[in-house]
N, C-alpha and C positions, 0 to 999 in steps of 0.2 A: 123222070118226067117233070117238066116244069109246070108250076101252077101260079096263078095270079093271087096276090094278097090284096084284099080290098078293104074298104071301110067296114063292110058287113062282117068280114073275118075278124077285124079288130073288135067290133062291138060284142062278139060272143064272150069276150073276157071282161065285160063290164059287170061288176057285182050286182046281185039282186037286192040292192039296198037303195032306199029313197029317203030324202030329207024328212025328218020327223019320226022315222021308224026307230023303236027301241031295239037295242041289241039282244039277240038270243043265240043259242048254240047253232041253229040252222043258218042264220045269217052269217055268223062268223065262219062256219064251215064253207059256205058258198064263197065268201071273200077269200078264204085260204085256197080253195080250188081255182078260182080265177087267177090269183097271184101265182100259184105254183105252175099252172098250165101256161100262162103267158111267159113266165120265166123260162120254162122248158123250151117253148117255141123260139125265144130269142137265142138260147144257148145252142139250139140245133141248127139255126139258120144264120149264116154269116151276113147275108144281105140285110136282113131285118136288124141284126145286132149292130150294124154300122149306123143305123138311124138314131141319132141322139134323142129325138122326141120319143122313140119307143123305149130306149133305155131309161129315160126319165120317168116314163109311165111305169115301167117295171119297178123302179125304186118306190114310186108312190104307192103302187098296189101292195108291195111288201110292207111298207110302213103302215098303210091303212089296216092290213091284216094284223100286224104285230100290236098295234095300238088297240084295235077292237078286241083281240084275244086278251090282252092285259086288262082292259076295262072289264070284260066279262068275268075274268077270274077274280077281280076285286069286287064284283057284285055291282058295278056301276054300269047300268044298262040304259041310262038316259041318252037320247039322241044328241043332246047338246055336248056331251062328252067327246063325241067322235066327229062333230060337225066340221071342224077345221080340216081334218083329213079327208072328209067327204068332198069338201070344196076343192081340195088339192087334186084328187083324182078326176073330178069333173073338169077342172082346168086342163089337166094333162091329156085326158081323152079328147077334149075339144081341140087342143093344139095338134095332137097327132092326127085327128080327122082332117083338120085344115091342111096339114102337110101331105097327107095321102090323097086328098081330093084332086082328081084330074090326072093322077099319076098311075102308071101301070108298073107294079112291082112284081117281079117274077121270083118265086122262091123254090 
């Protein structure tokens, strides 16, 4: 059965992290879940995997997770340490939303 993939579907993979939040285990676990789930979605669906903006977002989410995990393991929990990666995923989510806006994508 064919389903539509919408902006709302995309947003469920946005980590529960906001600018200024210090890192902790729960935040890093959420970032990992978003990254892993989004990656699995792209691997399972050829239509979505062909969209460059979604592959770029997949890479950004993975890098965001890896950096957050590394910082937490080093005991560096200050929000400024992860700020650059936070800006990157925001930019990539915004770009993907712009590309999806007004389109019907069947998965």
